[in-house]
SEVEXDO-904681 format. One line per field, with one value per residue (C-alpha): residue number from 1; x negated, y, z; residue in one letter. Coordinates in pm, 1 decimal, decimal comma, m for minus. Layout:
<rs>
nr NUM  ...
u X  ...
v Y  ...
w Z  ...
rest A  ...
</rs>
This chain:
<rs>
nr 1  2  3  4  5  6  7  8  9  10  11  12  13  14  15  16  17  18  19  20  21  22  23  24  25  26  27  28  29  30  31  32  33  34  35  36  37  38  39  40  41  42  43  44  45  46  47  48  49  50  51  52  53  54  55  56  57  58  59  60  61  62  63  64  65  66  67  68  69  70  71  72  73  74  75  76  77  78  79  80  81  82  83  84  85  86  87  88  89  90  91  92  93  94  95  96  97  98  99  100  101  102  103  104  105  106  107  108  109  110  111  112  113  114  115  116  117  118  119  120  121  122  123  124  125  126  127  128  129  130  131  132  133  134  135  136  137  138  139  140  141  142  143  144  145  146  147  148  149  150  151  152  153  154  155  156  157  158  159  160  161  162  163  164  165  166  167  168  169  170  171  172  173  174  175  176  177  178  179  180  181  182  183  184  185  186  187  188  189  190  191  192  193  194  195  196  197  198  199  200  201  202  203  204  205  206  207  208  209  210  211  212  213  214  215  216  217  218  219  220  221  222  223  224  225  226  227  228  229  230  231  232  233  234  235  236  237  238  239  240  241  242  243  244  245  246  247  248  249  250  251  252  253  254  255  256  257  258  259  260  261  262  263  264  265  266  267  268  269  270  271  272  273  274  275  276  277  278  279  280  281  282  283  284  285  286  287  288  289  290  291  292  293  294  295  296  297  298  299  300  301  302  303  304  305  306  307  308  309  310  311  312  313  314  315  316  317  318  319  320  321  322  323  324  325  326  327  328  329  330  331  332  333  334  335  336  337  338  339  340  341  342  343  344  345
u m12048,3  m12248,6  m12207,4  m12253,5  m12337,0  m12255,2  m11902,8  m11806,2  m11723,2  m11371,4  m11305,1  m11437,8  m11192,6  m10907,8  m10994,5  m11018,2  m10680,4  m10532,0  m10680,6  m10542,9  m10197,1  m10191,4  m10310,0  m10036,0  m9764,1  m9855,0  m9902,5  m9634,8  m9415,7  m9327,5  m9264,7  m9009,9  m8865,8  m8824,9  m8643,8  m8420,6  m8294,8  m8284,3  m7906,3  m7855,2  m7963,2  m7663,9  m7819,5  m8021,4  m8298,9  m8339,4  m8368,7  m8626,3  m8833,4  m8817,2  m8940,6  m9212,5  m9331,5  m9441,0  m9498,2  m9878,4  m9944,7  m9689,7  m9867,4  m10204,7  m10057,3  m9970,5  m10341,9  m10351,3  m10098,0  m10321,4  m10619,2  m10416,0  m10316,9  m10676,5  m10809,2  m10547,9  m10616,3  m10994,9  m11054,8  m10754,2  m10638,4  m10435,6  m10247,7  m10182,1  m10049,4  m9827,4  m9695,1  m9591,1  m9442,0  m9247,5  m9132,0  m9113,8  m8769,6  m8826,5  m9177,6  m9062,6  m8765,9  m9011,2  m9230,7  m8932,0  m8809,6  m9153,1  m9103,2  m8751,6  m8875,0  m9151,2  m8912,4  m8659,1  m8913,9  m9052,3  m8722,2  m8516,2  m8652,5  m8654,7  m8297,5  m8095,1  m7751,0  m7605,0  m7498,5  m7847,8  m8020,4  m7759,6  m7810,1  m8184,9  m8132,0  m7923,4  m8180,0  m8463,0  m8280,5  m8161,1  m8497,7  m8682,0  m8435,5  m8462,7  m8843,4  m8850,0  m8609,3  m8780,6  m9123,1  m8987,0  m8826,2  m9156,4  m9331,8  m9049,7  m9086,2  m9463,7  m9421,8  m9145,5  m9319,0  m9262,7  m9200,3  m9559,2  m9643,1  m9959,0  m10088,0  m10073,2  m9794,8  m9455,5  m9176,9  m8872,9  m8541,7  m8325,2  m8403,7  m8266,1  m8414,0  m8608,5  m8278,6  m8246,9  m8158,0  m8518,6  m8621,7  m8307,7  m8378,7  m8739,0  m8620,6  m8378,0  m8644,2  m8891,4  m8630,6  m8552,4  m8921,8  m8996,6  m8690,2  m8818,7  m9172,3  m9049,2  m8827,5  m9121,2  m9337,1  m9074,7  m9046,2  m9418,7  m9405,4  m9088,2  m8934,6  m8608,8  m8270,2  m8408,1  m8634,1  m8329,9  m8136,5  m8423,7  m8396,0  m8063,3  m8193,6  m8503,0  m8287,9  m8059,5  m8343,1  m8521,2  m8211,2  m8177,4  m8539,1  m8529,7  m8210,4  m8349,3  m8678,2  m8499,1  m8282,2  m8586,6  m8782,9  m8503,0  m8455,6  m8830,3  m8857,2  m8555,8  m8596,6  m8955,0  m9161,4  m9489,5  m9525,8  m9554,0  m9788,3  m10102,9  m9965,1  m9897,8  m10243,0  m10435,7  m10276,4  m10497,6  m10305,4  m10011,7  m10180,5  m10053,2  m9677,6  m9744,9  m9909,8  m9617,7  m9365,7  m9578,8  m9602,7  m9227,9  m9160,2  m9417,5  m9235,1  m8918,2  m9118,1  m9296,2  m8979,8  m8803,2  m9086,2  m9073,2  m9438,6  m9379,2  m9742,7  m9830,5  m9503,4  m9598,8  m9935,7  m9749,4  m9523,4  m9837,1  m9967,4  m9644,2  m9691,2  m10056,8  m9970,1  m9698,8  m9931,8  m10215,0  m9978,1  m9887,4  m10256,5  m10332,3  m10026,8  m10121,5  m10503,9  m10661,7  m10345,8  m10263,0  m9936,3  m9766,1  m9606,0  m9257,1  m9282,2  m9593,4  m9834,6  m10122,7  m10022,5  m10065,4  m10300,6  m10581,3  m10913,4  m11073,9  m10880,5  m10748,4  m11044,8  m11272,0  m11627,6  m11879,8  m12084,2  m11780,0  m11689,1  m12045,4  m12070,2  m11722,1  m11782,4  m12062,8  m11830,2  m11547,0  m11770,9  m11839,9  m11502,0  m11260,6  m11432,3  m11448,6  m11074,8  m11013,9  m11219,6  m11025,9  m10696,2  m10809,4  m10920,8  m10580,1  m10389,8  m10626,7  m10588,6  m10207,5  m10179,5  m9930,0  m9562,9  m9401,6  m9328,9  m9108,3  m9239,9  m9208,4  m9437,5  m9243,0  m9033,8
v 12898,3  12667,3  12292,1  11974,0  11657,5  11850,0  11940,5  12293,1  12351,2  12466,7  12141,3  11941,2  12118,1  12059,3  11687,1  11688,8  11861,7  11604,0  11320,1  11451,5  11518,0  11166,2  11016,7  11196,2  11106,8  10736,8  10709,6  10936,4  10859,6  10516,0  10669,8  10904,6  10615,4  10396,4  10682,7  10751,4  10389,1  10351,2  10382,6  10100,0  9864,2  9795,1  9583,0  9726,2  9471,1  9553,8  9924,4  9861,2  9644,6  9911,2  10182,9  9958,9  9880,7  10244,6  10302,4  10252,8  10455,8  10732,2  11002,3  10910,4  10938,2  11301,0  11376,8  11381,8  11665,6  11865,4  11804,7  11913,1  12237,4  12297,9  12239,9  12471,8  12744,4  12723,4  12667,5  12838,3  13117,0  13313,6  12994,6  12923,1  13275,1  13285,0  12932,0  12987,0  13331,1  13212,9  12876,5  12970,4  12818,5  12465,0  12448,3  12558,9  12321,6  12044,0  12128,7  12153,6  11813,7  11665,5  11772,7  11626,4  11298,9  11269,6  11351,3  11099,2  10817,1  10890,1  10962,1  10677,6  10412,2  10624,1  10525,2  10210,0  10368,9  10295,2  10656,5  10780,1  10548,2  10610,1  10985,9  10957,0  10703,8  10962,5  11233,9  11011,3  10929,8  11283,3  11445,1  11190,7  11243,0  11622,0  11597,6  11393,5  11624,9  11944,8  11815,4  11721,6  12063,5  12234,7  12022,4  12093,1  12469,0  12447,4  12244,7  12457,1  12782,3  13061,6  13435,4  13548,5  13904,9  14058,9  14114,7  13740,2  13778,2  13615,4  13833,3  13733,9  13713,8  13569,2  13382,8  13064,2  13093,4  12775,0  12586,6  12517,3  12212,3  12106,2  12133,5  11947,6  11667,8  11652,1  11641,0  11355,6  11164,9  11206,8  11077,4  10774,5  10692,8  10718,6  10506,5  10234,3  10274,4  10247,3  9946,8  9764,9  9845,3  9696,4  9392,1  9345,4  9388,4  9202,6  8855,8  8680,8  8850,7  9198,5  9057,0  8908,7  9236,0  9425,4  9231,5  9407,0  9747,5  9714,4  9628,9  9928,2  10173,6  10052,4  10131,3  10467,6  10557,4  10449,3  10648,9  10955,3  10937,4  10907,1  11211,0  11411,0  11306,7  11404,5  11740,9  11808,1  11734,0  11953,1  12250,4  12258,3  12224,5  12357,1  12038,6  11821,0  12045,9  11875,4  11531,7  11648,0  11804,7  11501,5  11177,9  10966,2  11105,6  10890,6  10616,4  10785,3  10757,0  10411,8  10302,0  10451,3  10245,6  9932,3  9983,8  10037,7  9723,3  9535,2  9629,3  9456,7  9151,2  9119,9  9185,0  8899,1  8675,8  8839,2  8941,0  9260,7  9331,5  9362,3  9540,1  9796,7  9836,8  9901,4  10163,3  10330,8  10324,1  10486,5  10773,8  10814,8  10799,9  11065,6  11301,5  11232,5  11316,9  11640,8  11727,2  11676,8  11878,1  12174,5  12182,0  12437,2  12615,0  12601,6  12798,3  12862,3  13206,0  13196,3  13571,3  13552,5  13257,1  13507,1  13588,3  13227,0  13145,6  12926,8  12776,8  13091,5  13363,8  13194,6  13034,2  13128,0  13249,1  13005,0  13018,1  12918,3  12641,0  12510,9  12497,3  12350,4  12089,8  11938,6  11915,6  11770,8  11505,4  11379,1  11433,5  11299,7  10957,2  10924,9  10988,4  10737,9  10477,8  10553,3  10510,0  10176,3  10061,0  10142,3  9955,9  9660,2  9648,3  9644,6  9417,7  9131,5  9100,2  9319,7  9158,5  9315,9  9314,3  9517,1  9789,1  9837,1  10143,3
w 9283,3  9511,8  9478,6  9681,0  9484,4  9169,5  9287,4  9392,0  9759,2  9672,0  9486,8  9781,2  10010,3  9766,1  9778,2  10158,3  10184,1  9947,5  10152,9  10483,9  10337,8  10191,3  10520,1  10710,2  10458,8  10465,8  10841,9  10987,0  10686,6  10820,6  11165,2  11008,3  10810,6  11118,3  11287,4  10988,2  10976,0  11355,3  11388,6  11137,7  11416,5  11639,0  11912,2  12200,7  12159,8  11789,2  11863,9  12134,4  11902,4  11629,0  11863,6  12004,6  11652,2  11618,7  11991,1  11996,3  11680,8  11623,2  11824,7  11675,2  11325,5  11397,2  11428,9  11048,2  11049,0  11283,5  11053,4  10750,4  10921,7  11025,6  10673,2  10524,0  10781,1  10761,5  10389,1  10229,8  10466,5  10204,1  10115,5  10483,0  10540,3  10231,7  10279,5  10640,0  10576,7  10272,1  10408,8  10775,8  10838,1  10699,6  10847,9  11193,3  11170,1  11088,6  11388,9  11626,5  11510,0  11582,1  11942,5  11956,2  11809,7  12069,5  12354,4  12222,3  12210,6  12556,3  12735,4  12590,1  12822,0  13139,3  13232,8  13161,5  13115,8  12771,9  12708,6  12794,4  12548,5  12279,3  12312,6  12256,6  11977,5  11793,3  11867,4  11741,7  11418,6  11342,7  11418,7  11199,9  10914,3  10929,2  10940,7  10619,9  10437,4  10557,6  10454,2  10112,8  10068,9  10147,4  9885,1  9640,0  9677,8  9638,6  9318,8  9169,8  9253,0  9500,2  9444,4  9499,8  9397,4  9254,3  9608,8  9673,3  9929,1  9939,1  9802,6  10006,0  9823,0  10100,8  10420,8  10265,3  9917,5  9994,9  9953,0  9580,7  9366,9  9310,9  9677,2  9788,0  9539,3  9660,5  10021,5  9951,8  9756,8  10044,6  10288,7  10071,5  10025,2  10397,6  10481,7  10248,6  10384,9  10744,5  10670,4  10511,3  10814,1  11045,6  10818,9  10863,2  11242,3  11344,2  11343,8  11425,2  11394,2  11327,3  11056,5  10880,9  10913,6  10755,0  10429,5  10364,5  10474,0  10254,2  9952,5  10010,2  10074,3  9760,1  9552,6  9730,3  9651,2  9286,0  9221,0  9401,3  9211,6  8877,4  8949,8  9059,8  8750,4  8510,5  8681,0  8671,8  8299,0  8218,8  8450,5  8587,7  8268,3  8409,7  8615,1  8305,5  8105,2  8237,3  8148,5  7793,6  7756,8  7888,3  7770,5  7996,5  8295,1  8184,7  8385,9  8705,8  8637,7  8487,4  8815,7  9006,9  8810,3  8857,8  9234,4  9272,6  9069,6  9276,7  9597,7  9477,8  9369,2  9703,4  9904,8  9723,1  9847,8  10195,1  10169,3  10363,6  10442,3  10073,7  10000,4  10265,3  10092,3  9766,0  9926,5  10063,1  9706,3  9584,6  9830,4  9732,0  9359,0  9391,7  9580,3  9335,5  9050,2  9229,6  9275,0  8904,7  8802,1  9021,8  9010,8  9039,6  9158,9  9528,8  9523,6  9188,6  9143,7  8994,3  8921,8  8708,8  8679,0  8693,0  9052,5  9165,0  9450,9  9318,8  9423,5  9284,1  9466,8  9781,6  9958,1  10244,8  10183,0  10037,8  10359,0  10565,1  10322,9  10330,8  10710,6  10756,6  10487,1  10694,8  10994,8  10784,6  10629,7  10982,3  11152,5  10888,6  10851,9  11232,1  11259,5  10980,3  11171,3  11489,9  11302,8  11160,5  11506,2  11659,6  11388,7  11413,3  11791,0  11772,1  11469,0  11465,4  11555,9  11821,1  12158,5  12426,4  12783,8  13105,0  12969,7  12643,2  12566,5
rest M  E  T  F  L  G  I  E  Y  T  T  W  W  F  L  I  L  G  A  T  V  T  G  Y  A  I  L  D  G  F  D  M  G  V  G  A  I  H  L  F  F  K  K  E  E  S  R  R  I  A  I  N  A  I  G  P  V  W  D  G  N  E  V  W  L  V  I  T  G  G  V  L  F  A  A  F  P  P  V  Y  A  T  L  F  S  G  L  Y  I  P  L  M  L  F  L  V  M  I  I  F  R  A  V  S  I  E  F  R  G  K  E  K  M  A  W  W  R  K  T  W  D  I  S  F  S  I  S  S  T  I  M  A  I  A  L  G  M  V  I  G  N  V  L  Q  G  M  P  I  G  A  D  G  E  F  S  R  E  T  D  F  S  F  V  N  P  F  S  V  L  T  G  V  T  S  L  S  L  F  M  L  H  G  A  L  Y  L  G  M  K  T  E  G  R  L  Y  A  R  L  T  V  I  I  K  N  T  T  I  F  F  V  L  S  L  L  H  L  T  F  Y  T  L  L  Y  V  P  H  L  S  E  K  L  K  E  A  E  W  L  F  I  L  P  A  C  L  V  F  L  V  A  N  I  T  R  L  V  S  K  R  K  Y  K  W  A  F  A  S  S  S  G  V  I  A  S  L  L  L  L  V  A  F  E  L  F  P  V  M  L  F  S  S  I  N  P  D  Y  S  L  T  L  T  N  A  T  A  S  E  K  S  L  S  I  M  L  T  I  A  M  I  A  V  P  L  I  A  I  Y  T  F  F  V  F  W  T  F  R  G  K  V  K  I  D  D  H  S  Y
</rs>
């Protein structure tokens, strides 16, 4: 197996995939969260400010989803094929809701009638909520395992086999985390009456997330034992859940001091820590087979050719940092509190 800087190409691509997934979850996560809590704002001005807080960045954040899909398709084609055939319904629902969210944001401000704006407010909130839950359910099924046969293909039981207790708990936890993440982002970007209202929303979403995470953790320990095997084998990995607990506690501390910028950084750290924990629990498995662990798709049997990985790695090493720089530039350009003007949504 060829290497680059002493690391195998397949491992590099696993790291790149993890980085793009984390980037998307952190960036579009607060967009979904803002949408999910949108209907909690009763006043028209508050809703406009909330939408304008994500207005300059939401479509750029979706670039990370495109990169993730490209990495999965190019570097791990068997995983891409099996994932989309097995979880076709939640993935397509997720993609359809992305379209509805974009249409809702763009169409809301086209007319001034109250019923028109309320309709798109509801569409924006529902589509964002479904996106968060669907994404969480996909992750839940990947973690729990899918019925993958000896041929590496998905063995369909029912069209809705993706709906199970673990995936539902993961979906709810994802929603609660993104709601908290989005509320903290708005706390960082707003002022005045909406800023005061957000203190209550942040408190409630924090409680919602902590309760959801506890339920998910208990269920995982009791009914999905293969996810904790790595933690038991390597005690040093305990630092990951320890960091997660610290970051969650730090959010509540910073929120009490209304330091929303640093609280948002901590919620970003929570997302990154959870995904890092997932990566360590799965590695080197990409898709775990619930039929037989030997049928799982791994970095050994589910990657493109070494030549392809080598060529694409050079491109990725250039493209991904450039996109990261572009993302930083956009956020830096639109830093500060949101102001409503004639060009706002």
